[in-house]
matplotlib code that plots the C-alpha trace (Angstrom):
import matplotlib.pyplot as plt

x = [-3.5, -6.8, -7.9, -10.2, -8.5, -5.0, -4.4, -1.3, -0.4, 0.6, 3.4, 4.8, 5.1, 6.6, 9.2, 10.1, 10.6, 13.0, 15.1, 14.8, 13.9, 10.6, 11.2, 12.1, 9.0, 6.7, 8.3, 7.2, 3.6, 3.8, 4.9, 1.9, -0.6, 0.9, 0.5, -3.3, -5.2, -8.6, -10.6, -12.6, -11.6, -9.1, -9.2, -6.0, -6.7, -4.2, -4.7, -3.8, -3.5, -3.1, 0.6, 0.9, 0.2, 2.4, 0.7, -1.4, -0.4, -1.9, -0.9, -2.6, -2.2, -3.9, -0.8, -0.3, -3.5, -4.2, -3.6, -0.8, 0.6, 2.9, 6.0, 6.4, 9.2, 6.9, 4.1, 6.5, 7.9, 4.4, 3.4, 6.4, 5.7, 2.1, 3.2, 5.8, 3.2, 0.9, 3.8, 4.3, 0.6, 0.7, 3.7, 1.9, -1.2, 0.7, 0.9, -2.8, -5.8, -7.2, -9.5, -7.7, -9.5, -8.2, -9.1, -8.5, -8.3, -8.5, -8.4, -5.3, -7.4, -10.4]
y = [15.6, 15.1, 12.0, 11.2, 8.1, 6.8, 3.2, 1.9, -1.5, -1.6, -3.9, -1.4, 1.2, -1.3, -2.4, 1.2, 1.8, -1.2, 0.3, 3.9, 6.4, 7.7, 10.9, 9.2, 7.1, 10.0, 12.1, 9.5, 9.7, 13.5, 13.9, 11.8, 13.8, 17.2, 16.6, 16.2, 19.3, 18.0, 20.3, 17.4, 15.6, 12.8, 9.3, 7.5, 3.8, 1.6, -2.0, -4.7, -8.4, -11.4, -11.4, -8.0, -9.6, -12.0, -15.1, -15.7, -18.4, -17.7, -21.2, -23.1, -26.8, -29.4, -29.5, -25.7, -23.7, -20.3, -18.7, -19.6, -18.3, -15.3, -14.8, -11.6, -10.5, -11.0, -9.0, -6.2, -6.1, -6.0, -3.2, -1.2, -1.8, -0.6, 2.4, 3.5, 3.2, 5.5, 7.9, 8.1, 8.9, 11.6, 13.3, 13.0, 14.6, 17.9, 18.2, 17.6, 16.7, 13.3, 10.7, 7.5, 4.3, 1.0, -2.0, -5.7, -8.1, -11.7, -13.3, -15.3, -17.2, -18.0]
z = [-17.2, -15.5, -13.6, -10.7, -9.2, -8.8, -7.7, -6.2, -4.9, -1.3, -2.2, -4.7, -2.0, 0.4, -2.3, -2.9, 0.8, 1.0, -1.8, -0.9, 1.8, 2.9, 1.1, -2.2, -2.1, -1.3, -4.1, -6.6, -5.5, -5.1, -8.7, -9.9, -7.9, -8.7, -12.4, -12.0, -13.1, -12.3, -9.9, -8.5, -5.3, -5.9, -4.6, -3.9, -3.8, -2.0, -3.0, -0.6, -1.6, 0.6, 0.0, 1.7, 5.1, 7.0, 8.2, 5.0, 2.7, -0.7, -2.0, 0.8, 0.9, 3.1, 5.3, 5.2, 6.0, 4.6, 8.0, 10.3, 13.5, 13.4, 15.4, 17.4, 15.0, 12.0, 13.7, 14.5, 10.9, 9.4, 11.8, 10.7, 7.1, 7.3, 9.5, 6.9, 4.1, 6.0, 6.7, 2.9, 2.4, 5.0, 3.3, -0.1, 1.3, 1.7, -2.1, -2.8, -0.7, -1.5, -0.1, 0.9, -0.2, 1.0, -1.1, -0.3, -3.2, -2.2, -5.6, -4.6, -2.1, -4.4]

ax = plt.figure().add_subplot(projection="3d")
ax.plot(x, y, z, "-o")
ax.set_aspect("equal")
plt.show()
């Protein structure tokens, strides 16, 4: 199989991390990358949506603004989530070099 880009939703990686270990999660992406036979450089696109961040209310109402204050616990949990996602990507990078592309989709707020 030959492809130039693989896209993965940040929330998909985070859900897998909830259900499994860092190693299990990275093995899924490693398998996808190891099957690529293309000699060109590969882009791994991690797609973030507004629901991937605490403190953003995608269904904003007049009495509930889109952005709201975060508790310290929410901030720490979000930091841990993003840190673990990047740990997975570092492990996957051992299998094949790739360029990491971060994409933000804000369609929920439009």
